[in-house]
N, C-alpha and C positions, 0 to 999 in steps of 0.2 A: 559547564554545568549540564547535567543530564536529568531530564524530567520525563516521566511516563506521560504520554499523550493519548494513548489508546491501544487497541489491538487490531490486528488484521482481520477483516471480515472473512477471509478465505481460510487461512491457516491458524489463526489465533495467536500469532507471534506478537509480542509486545512491541509497540512503536514508540520511540522516544523523540523528544525535542532536544537536540544537541546544540548547545550554545546559541539558541534562538532559531535554529533551522529544523523544520519538521522532517524527520527521517522516514518519509513514506509519501503516499499519494492520497489526496482527498478527491473523490469524484464529484461530479455535478449534483448527484443525489445524496451528498454528504456521507458516503461510505468511505472508510479508511482501509487501505491496503498497503502491505509492505511492497517494496520495489520488485521483488522476485515474483510475487503473485500477480501484481499488476502487469508485469511484462508478459507472463504466460497468458493472462486473459486477453491482453491487447493483441498478442500474436494469433490467438484463436479467432478473434473477431476479424482480423485482417486476412487470414488464410484458413477458413473453416475446414478445408479438406486435407490439410497437411497434418 
């Protein structure tokens, strides 16, 4: 089963719940991100000069 759960705050990509598993990341401040955008943001926070 595939159900739309929201959109990525960064790129606007639709994020789905696939068979009961959320296919993205929800941050502590309740923002939703796709895996790709969250990985990019996470890398920038860890290595701001790269």
